[in-house]
VOZA-817184 format. One record per residue (C-alpha): x, y, z; residue number from 1; residue in three letters. Coordinates in steps of 0.05 Angstrom, whole numbers, plus 5000, padded with zeros to 4 digits. Layout:
{{X; Y; Z}; NUM; 'ALA'};
...
***
This chain:
{{5726; 3305; 6980}; 1; 'MET'};
{{5689; 3284; 6918}; 2; 'LYS'};
{{5635; 3249; 6959}; 3; 'ASN'};
{{5627; 3312; 7001}; 4; 'LEU'};
{{5616; 3355; 6939}; 5; 'ILE'};
{{5564; 3305; 6912}; 6; 'ILE'};
{{5528; 3304; 6979}; 7; 'LYS'};
{{5528; 3381; 6980}; 8; 'THR'};
{{5496; 3383; 6911}; 9; 'HIS'};
{{5444; 3332; 6931}; 10; 'ILE'};
{{5426; 3373; 6993}; 11; 'ILE'};
{{5419; 3437; 6951}; 12; 'LYS'};
{{5376; 3402; 6899}; 13; 'LEU'};
{{5332; 3374; 6955}; 14; 'SER'};
{{5324; 3443; 6984}; 15; 'LEU'};
{{5306; 3470; 6915}; 16; 'LEU'};
{{5251; 3418; 6909}; 17; 'LEU'};
{{5225; 3435; 6978}; 18; 'LEU'};
{{5225; 3509; 6959}; 19; 'PHE'};
{{5184; 3496; 6897}; 20; 'ILE'};
{{5134; 3454; 6937}; 21; 'ILE'};
{{5126; 3508; 6990}; 22; 'PHE'};
{{5118; 3561; 6935}; 23; 'GLN'};
{{5057; 3522; 6913}; 24; 'VAL'};
{{5032; 3515; 6984}; 25; 'ALA'};
{{5043; 3587; 7007}; 26; 'SER'};
{{4994; 3644; 7005}; 27; 'VAL'};
{{5038; 3695; 6969}; 28; 'LYS'};
{{4992; 3732; 6922}; 29; 'SER'};
{{4976; 3804; 6937}; 30; 'GLU'};
{{4903; 3792; 6923}; 31; 'ASN'};
{{4895; 3748; 6985}; 32; 'LEU'};
{{4883; 3790; 7046}; 33; 'LYS'};
{{4887; 3760; 7115}; 34; 'ARG'};
{{4829; 3783; 7157}; 35; 'LEU'};
{{4848; 3742; 7218}; 36; 'VAL'};
{{4918; 3718; 7236}; 37; 'ASN'};
{{4913; 3650; 7270}; 38; 'LEU'};
{{4987; 3640; 7279}; 39; 'GLU'};
{{5008; 3640; 7352}; 40; 'GLY'};
{{4983; 3606; 7415}; 41; 'ASN'};
{{4929; 3553; 7411}; 42; 'TRP'};
{{4896; 3510; 7464}; 43; 'LYS'};
{{4920; 3438; 7456}; 44; 'PHE'};
{{4904; 3369; 7485}; 45; 'SER'};
{{4923; 3299; 7465}; 46; 'ILE'};
{{4870; 3245; 7459}; 47; 'GLY'};
{{4805; 3245; 7421}; 48; 'ASP'};
{{4734; 3265; 7438}; 49; 'ASP'};
{{4686; 3294; 7386}; 50; 'LEU'};
{{4654; 3335; 7441}; 51; 'ALA'};
{{4716; 3380; 7435}; 52; 'ARG'};
{{4688; 3409; 7370}; 53; 'ALA'};
{{4631; 3443; 7407}; 54; 'ALA'};
{{4634; 3519; 7414}; 55; 'THR'};
{{4620; 3517; 7489}; 56; 'ASN'};
{{4669; 3461; 7505}; 57; 'TYR'};
{{4712; 3477; 7567}; 58; 'ASP'};
{{4785; 3478; 7546}; 59; 'ASP'};
{{4809; 3520; 7605}; 60; 'SER'};
{{4855; 3465; 7630}; 61; 'ASP'};
{{4887; 3452; 7562}; 62; 'TRP'};
{{4960; 3469; 7549}; 63; 'GLN'};
{{4983; 3526; 7504}; 64; 'ASN'};
{{5023; 3509; 7441}; 65; 'VAL'};
{{5048; 3551; 7383}; 66; 'PHE'};
{{5023; 3539; 7313}; 67; 'ALA'};
{{5049; 3530; 7260}; 68; 'PRO'};
{{5099; 3485; 7294}; 69; 'LYS'};
{{5098; 3410; 7304}; 70; 'SER'};
{{5073; 3386; 7371}; 71; 'TRP'};
{{5141; 3353; 7382}; 72; 'GLU'};
{{5172; 3423; 7378}; 73; 'GLU'};
{{5121; 3444; 7430}; 74; 'ASN'};
{{5145; 3392; 7479}; 75; 'GLY'};
{{5102; 3331; 7461}; 76; 'PHE'};
{{5162; 3288; 7442}; 77; 'TYR'};
{{5151; 3223; 7405}; 78; 'ASP'};
{{5075; 3228; 7411}; 79; 'TYR'};
{{5036; 3194; 7356}; 80; 'ASP'};
{{4960; 3191; 7356}; 81; 'GLY'};
{{4901; 3238; 7364}; 82; 'TYR'};
{{4902; 3309; 7388}; 83; 'ALA'};
{{4859; 3372; 7385}; 84; 'TRP'};
{{4873; 3446; 7375}; 85; 'TYR'};
{{4824; 3501; 7394}; 86; 'ARG'};
{{4826; 3577; 7385}; 87; 'LYS'};
{{4776; 3634; 7395}; 88; 'THR'};
{{4778; 3693; 7347}; 89; 'PHE'};
{{4738; 3753; 7324}; 90; 'GLN'};
{{4728; 3778; 7253}; 91; 'VAL'};
{{4697; 3839; 7223}; 92; 'LYS'};
{{4676; 3826; 7152}; 93; 'LEU'};
{{4695; 3884; 7106}; 94; 'PRO'};
{{4639; 3872; 7056}; 95; 'PHE'};
{{4589; 3819; 7036}; 96; 'ASP'};
{{4622; 3754; 7017}; 97; 'ASN'};
{{4589; 3687; 7004}; 98; 'ASP'};
{{4653; 3652; 7022}; 99; 'TYR'};
{{4718; 3666; 7057}; 100; 'LEU'};
{{4776; 3617; 7067}; 101; 'TYR'};
{{4810; 3583; 7125}; 102; 'PHE'};
{{4883; 3572; 7107}; 103; 'HIS'};
{{4909; 3519; 7154}; 104; 'MET'};
{{4978; 3510; 7122}; 105; 'GLY'};
{{4999; 3437; 7125}; 106; 'GLN'};
{{4979; 3387; 7178}; 107; 'ILE'};
{{5012; 3320; 7193}; 108; 'ASP'};
{{4977; 3272; 7179}; 109; 'ASP'};
{{4901; 3277; 7179}; 110; 'VAL'};
{{4853; 3332; 7201}; 111; 'ASP'};
{{4781; 3355; 7209}; 112; 'GLU'};
{{4767; 3429; 7218}; 113; 'VAL'};
{{4706; 3454; 7256}; 114; 'TYR'};
{{4680; 3525; 7257}; 115; 'LEU'};
{{4630; 3542; 7313}; 116; 'ASN'};
{{4615; 3468; 7319}; 117; 'GLY'};
{{4605; 3454; 7245}; 118; 'LYS'};
{{4653; 3410; 7204}; 119; 'LEU'};
{{4676; 3453; 7145}; 120; 'ILE'};
{{4736; 3414; 7118}; 121; 'GLY'};
{{4776; 3350; 7123}; 122; 'ALA'};
{{4839; 3321; 7091}; 123; 'SER'};
{{4865; 3250; 7093}; 124; 'GLY'};
{{4832; 3190; 7126}; 125; 'ASN'};
{{4830; 3174; 7200}; 126; 'PHE'};
{{4842; 3103; 7225}; 127; 'PRO'};
{{4827; 3047; 7215}; 128; 'PRO'};
{{4839; 3062; 7141}; 129; 'LYS'};
{{4890; 3117; 7153}; 130; 'MET'};
{{4913; 3158; 7094}; 131; 'LYS'};
{{4962; 3216; 7104}; 132; 'THR'};
{{4953; 3285; 7074}; 133; 'ALA'};
{{5015; 3316; 7106}; 134; 'TYR'};
{{5038; 3347; 7040}; 135; 'ASP'};
{{4971; 3378; 7020}; 136; 'ILE'};
{{4961; 3453; 7034}; 137; 'PRO'};
{{4894; 3462; 7069}; 138; 'ARG'};
{{4848; 3516; 7043}; 139; 'MET'};
{{4776; 3507; 7066}; 140; 'TYR'};
{{4718; 3551; 7044}; 141; 'PRO'};
{{4680; 3584; 7101}; 142; 'ILE'};
{{4606; 3597; 7090}; 143; 'PRO'};
{{4599; 3669; 7113}; 144; 'ALA'};
{{4534; 3650; 7148}; 145; 'SER'};
{{4574; 3609; 7198}; 146; 'LEU'};
{{4617; 3668; 7221}; 147; 'LEU'};
{{4595; 3712; 7278}; 148; 'ARG'};
{{4612; 3782; 7254}; 149; 'ASN'};
{{4643; 3822; 7312}; 150; 'ASP'};
{{4630; 3763; 7359}; 151; 'GLY'};
{{4671; 3704; 7385}; 152; 'ASN'};
{{4683; 3648; 7336}; 153; 'ASN'};
{{4715; 3581; 7355}; 154; 'VAL'};
{{4757; 3539; 7309}; 155; 'ILE'};
{{4772; 3467; 7331}; 156; 'ALA'};
{{4820; 3422; 7293}; 157; 'VAL'};
{{4821; 3347; 7303}; 158; 'ARG'};
{{4888; 3316; 7282}; 159; 'VAL'};
{{4916; 3246; 7277}; 160; 'PHE'};
{{4990; 3233; 7267}; 161; 'ASP'};
{{5015; 3164; 7250}; 162; 'ALA'};
{{5091; 3172; 7257}; 163; 'THR'};
{{5145; 3225; 7260}; 164; 'GLY'};
{{5127; 3298; 7270}; 165; 'GLY'};
{{5054; 3314; 7281}; 166; 'GLY'};
{{5005; 3372; 7282}; 167; 'GLY'};
{{4998; 3439; 7248}; 168; 'ILE'};
{{5069; 3447; 7226}; 169; 'PHE'};
{{5070; 3497; 7168}; 170; 'HIS'};
{{5032; 3561; 7155}; 171; 'GLY'};
{{5003; 3608; 7136}; 172; 'PRO'};
{{4944; 3604; 7184}; 173; 'LEU'};
{{4885; 3651; 7181}; 174; 'GLY'};
{{4820; 3674; 7153}; 175; 'VAL'};
{{4830; 3703; 7083}; 176; 'PHE'};
{{4790; 3740; 7031}; 177; 'VAL'};
{{4807; 3745; 6957}; 178; 'ASP'};
{{4806; 3820; 6941}; 179; 'ASN'};
{{4815; 3807; 6866}; 180; 'GLU'};
{{4746; 3774; 6862}; 181; 'GLN'};
{{4718; 3845; 6865}; 182; 'ASP'};
{{4752; 3858; 6798}; 183; 'ARG'};
{{4715; 3801; 6765}; 184; 'MET'};
{{4654; 3824; 6726}; 185; 'GLU'};
{{4628; 3752; 6731}; 186; 'VAL'};
{{4649; 3719; 6796}; 187; 'ASP'};
{{4659; 3644; 6784}; 188; 'LEU'};
{{4687; 3625; 6852}; 189; 'THR'};
{{4645; 3573; 6887}; 190; 'GLY'};
{{4617; 3505; 6868}; 191; 'TYR'};
{{4632; 3473; 6801}; 192; 'TRP'};
{{4608; 3407; 6774}; 193; 'ASP'};
{{4665; 3357; 6781}; 194; 'PHE'};
{{4679; 3289; 6749}; 195; 'GLU'};
{{4737; 3243; 6763}; 196; 'CYS'};
{{4753; 3169; 6772}; 197; 'GLY'};
{{4764; 3174; 6848}; 198; 'THR'};
{{4711; 3172; 6902}; 199; 'SER'};
{{4710; 3226; 6955}; 200; 'ILE'};
{{4737; 3207; 7023}; 201; 'ASP'};
{{4681; 3189; 7071}; 202; 'GLU'};
{{4702; 3241; 7123}; 203; 'GLY'};
{{4684; 3297; 7075}; 204; 'ASN'};
{{4612; 3273; 7067}; 205; 'LEU'};
{{4596; 3304; 7135}; 206; 'LYS'};
{{4625; 3372; 7118}; 207; 'CYS'};
{{4574; 3429; 7112}; 208; 'VAL'};
{{4616; 3452; 7052}; 209; 'THR'};
{{4607; 3386; 7014}; 210; 'TYR'};
{{4561; 3383; 6953}; 211; 'ARG'};
{{4549; 3317; 6917}; 212; 'LYS'};
{{4580; 3317; 6848}; 213; 'GLY'};
{{4610; 3386; 6858}; 214; 'LYS'};
{{4675; 3416; 6882}; 215; 'ILE'};
{{4690; 3484; 6912}; 216; 'PHE'};
{{4737; 3526; 6869}; 217; 'VAL'};
{{4792; 3548; 6882}; 218; 'PRO'};
{{4828; 3496; 6924}; 219; 'GLY'};
{{4869; 3433; 6915}; 220; 'PHE'};
{{4822; 3375; 6902}; 221; 'TRP'};
{{4859; 3334; 6955}; 222; 'GLU'};
{{4834; 3386; 7006}; 223; 'ALA'};
{{4764; 3374; 6980}; 224; 'ARG'};
{{4766; 3299; 6995}; 225; 'GLY'};
{{4798; 3270; 6932}; 226; 'TYR'};
{{4861; 3243; 6963}; 227; 'ASN'};
{{4908; 3206; 6917}; 228; 'GLY'};
{{4877; 3234; 6853}; 229; 'LEU'};
{{4930; 3238; 6800}; 230; 'ASP'};
{{4909; 3239; 6728}; 231; 'GLY'};
{{4848; 3270; 6695}; 232; 'ASN'};
{{4788; 3307; 6721}; 233; 'ALA'};
{{4735; 3354; 6692}; 234; 'LYS'};
{{4707; 3418; 6720}; 235; 'TYR'};
{{4642; 3447; 6690}; 236; 'THR'};
{{4608; 3513; 6706}; 237; 'LYS'};
{{4545; 3546; 6679}; 238; 'GLU'};
{{4534; 3620; 6685}; 239; 'PHE'};
{{4496; 3679; 6655}; 240; 'THR'};
{{4522; 3749; 6639}; 241; 'LEU'};
{{4497; 3813; 6672}; 242; 'PRO'};
{{4447; 3847; 6626}; 243; 'ALA'};
{{4490; 3910; 6619}; 244; 'ASP'};
{{4557; 3874; 6608}; 245; 'MET'};
{{4595; 3882; 6543}; 246; 'SER'};
{{4626; 3820; 6513}; 247; 'THR'};
{{4684; 3857; 6480}; 248; 'MET'};
{{4755; 3852; 6506}; 249; 'GLY'};
{{4740; 3800; 6560}; 250; 'LYS'};
{{4783; 3745; 6589}; 251; 'ALA'};
{{4769; 3683; 6630}; 252; 'LEU'};
{{4813; 3680; 6692}; 253; 'VAL'};
{{4824; 3611; 6724}; 254; 'LEU'};
{{4877; 3630; 6775}; 255; 'GLY'};
{{4930; 3576; 6781}; 256; 'VAL'};
{{4923; 3504; 6760}; 257; 'ILE'};
{{4964; 3442; 6777}; 258; 'ASP'};
{{4986; 3416; 6727}; 259; 'ASP'};
{{4958; 3415; 6656}; 260; 'ARG'};
{{4892; 3443; 6629}; 261; 'ASP'};
{{4848; 3447; 6567}; 262; 'GLU'};
{{4791; 3497; 6568}; 263; 'VAL'};
{{4727; 3504; 6528}; 264; 'TYR'};
{{4676; 3560; 6530}; 265; 'LEU'};
{{4609; 3545; 6498}; 266; 'ASN'};
{{4643; 3488; 6460}; 267; 'GLY'};
{{4699; 3531; 6433}; 268; 'GLU'};
{{4770; 3516; 6455}; 269; 'LYS'};
{{4805; 3577; 6485}; 270; 'ILE'};
{{4878; 3582; 6502}; 271; 'THR'};
{{4921; 3621; 6550}; 272; 'TRP'};
{{4969; 3665; 6513}; 273; 'ILE'};
{{5007; 3697; 6571}; 274; 'GLY'};
{{5029; 3769; 6574}; 275; 'SER'};
{{5039; 3811; 6511}; 276; 'LYS'};
{{5114; 3807; 6521}; 277; 'GLN'};
{{5115; 3732; 6524}; 278; 'GLN'};
{{5073; 3714; 6464}; 279; 'ARG'};
{{5071; 3640; 6483}; 280; 'ARG'};
{{5014; 3591; 6487}; 281; 'ASN'};
{{5020; 3555; 6554}; 282; 'TRP'};
{{4954; 3518; 6551}; 283; 'SER'};
{{4967; 3443; 6558}; 284; 'GLY'};
{{5036; 3452; 6590}; 285; 'SER'};
{{5056; 3441; 6662}; 286; 'SER'};
{{5058; 3509; 6696}; 287; 'ASN'};
{{5033; 3496; 6766}; 288; 'HIS'};
{{5053; 3565; 6791}; 289; 'MET'};
{{5029; 3607; 6733}; 290; 'THR'};
{{4964; 3646; 6725}; 291; 'TYR'};
{{4917; 3622; 6671}; 292; 'ARG'};
{{4885; 3677; 6630}; 293; 'VAL'};
{{4844; 3661; 6568}; 294; 'TYR'};
{{4824; 3719; 6522}; 295; 'PRO'};
{{4754; 3707; 6497}; 296; 'ILE'};
{{4745; 3713; 6422}; 297; 'ARG'};
{{4687; 3755; 6395}; 298; 'ARG'};
{{4622; 3717; 6388}; 299; 'GLY'};
{{4637; 3662; 6439}; 300; 'ILE'};
{{4602; 3692; 6500}; 301; 'LEU'};
{{4526; 3688; 6499}; 302; 'GLN'};
{{4490; 3751; 6521}; 303; 'THR'};
{{4423; 3714; 6525}; 304; 'ASN'};
{{4420; 3647; 6559}; 305; 'GLY'};
{{4469; 3600; 6592}; 306; 'ILE'};
{{4544; 3599; 6581}; 307; 'ASN'};
{{4583; 3536; 6597}; 308; 'ILE'};
{{4657; 3530; 6617}; 309; 'ILE'};
{{4691; 3462; 6614}; 310; 'GLU'};
{{4761; 3453; 6643}; 311; 'VAL'};
{{4798; 3387; 6634}; 312; 'MET'};
{{4856; 3383; 6684}; 313; 'VAL'};
{{4912; 3332; 6685}; 314; 'THR'};
{{4952; 3327; 6750}; 315; 'ASP'};
{{5019; 3292; 6744}; 316; 'LEU'};
{{5035; 3283; 6818}; 317; 'THR'};
{{5024; 3314; 6885}; 318; 'GLY'};
{{4968; 3365; 6896}; 319; 'PRO'};
{{4923; 3379; 6837}; 320; 'GLY'};
{{4867; 3422; 6809}; 321; 'GLY'};
{{4846; 3495; 6803}; 322; 'ILE'};
{{4878; 3513; 6869}; 323; 'TYR'};
{{4885; 3589; 6873}; 324; 'LYS'};
{{4842; 3647; 6849}; 325; 'GLY'};
{{4817; 3695; 6827}; 326; 'PRO'};
{{4765; 3658; 6786}; 327; 'ILE'};
{{4719; 3695; 6738}; 328; 'GLY'};
{{4711; 3739; 6676}; 329; 'ILE'};
{{4741; 3809; 6672}; 330; 'THR'};
{{4772; 3858; 6622}; 331; 'ASN'};
{{4832; 3828; 6587}; 332; 'VAL'};
{{4875; 3887; 6609}; 333; 'GLU'};
{{4862; 3873; 6682}; 334; 'ILE'};
{{4876; 3799; 6672}; 335; 'ALA'};
{{4943; 3814; 6637}; 336; 'GLU'};
{{4965; 3856; 6697}; 337; 'VAL'};
{{4952; 3795; 6742}; 338; 'MET'};
{{4994; 3751; 6696}; 339; 'VAL'};
{{5053; 3800; 6695}; 340; 'LYS'};
{{5051; 3807; 6771}; 341; 'ARG'};
{{5050; 3732; 6780}; 342; 'ASN'};
{{5109; 3724; 6732}; 343; 'GLN'};
{{5148; 3777; 6770}; 344; 'LYS'};
{{5133; 3745; 6838}; 345; 'ASP'};
{{5155; 3677; 6813}; 346; 'ASN'};
{{5220; 3705; 6783}; 347; 'ARG'};
{{5236; 3744; 6846}; 348; 'THR'};
{{5226; 3684; 6891}; 349; 'SER'};
{{5269; 3639; 6849}; 350; 'LEU'};
{{5324; 3692; 6842}; 351; 'GLU'};
{{5327; 3701; 6917}; 352; 'LYS'};
{{5332; 3626; 6927}; 353; 'PHE'};
{{5388; 3617; 6877}; 354; 'PHE'};
{{5426; 3678; 6904}; 355; 'GLN'};
{{5422; 3650; 6975}; 356; 'TYR'};
{{5443; 3579; 6959}; 357; 'TRP'};
{{5487; 3583; 6897}; 358; 'PHE'};
{{5524; 3650; 6899}; 359; 'ASP'};
***
């Protein structure tokens, strides 16, 4: 009986850890709007041929599978190796965006994602030097110029699975836009200078979204080609202010960071102080599910010339980096509302979990 109780507690703790991991991976913020739902039936074929990435490739004889769900659950039992997914979709862009996002959930083990024949993202390494990325949530930026507004678009996903379950096994799947970016007076989403001690995976060098010495923010750095990067990295961004923008009562918003951060604006250290109710300084602590908002002291922002943001991030384990937006500068009151909502969402999710498993 005692052993049964111990095993029960171990199972519950394991489920709690999985819950926390999937909270990080999930797209749960109200600011992320799904423009296209890609969950459902996909065309699927085992084997490998790069010609399958082409927009006009004939996949009429391929089988239908459901995603997100492992290909074993779709009837391809005990299959390990290469396979491809393809899906045609339409999208109507609601307003001008430089970048949207493909959320591809989690893929076991390695993937390359093509949009209208162009490679836009990759995670893990394909054989012969295979490196899995099964636990990394995929969020790939989409250059808006690649999308055919009100026309047919084709997404093709090349996957390699080494062992166990394979394929696109966990969602959400879709094309997303970050509505909260519209509330940023200075939009800082996009490419930042990036320094770390790990080289980018070779597969990412062919991506149309790759920039040498830079990284697209937001997104886990593992989904930008820096697999296995645990430890320190530095993000840097230069920007100018709109001529008519006041510098009073502003805050820097850096979305959510995994795990620890230290932030400087024009050489001055700024810290995240949380909501007015909390009165705590979280900067430098591990809060991988918590919004970072940094009130900007008077005199730091430069109205004439270049402003520089430097963000030092330390990742302890698992996915890392500035992984979820919005990213920019806005009024401190707006930023505090985002923090409070994030805190409420996190509390609600944890409360529901504990009520379900421990009541």
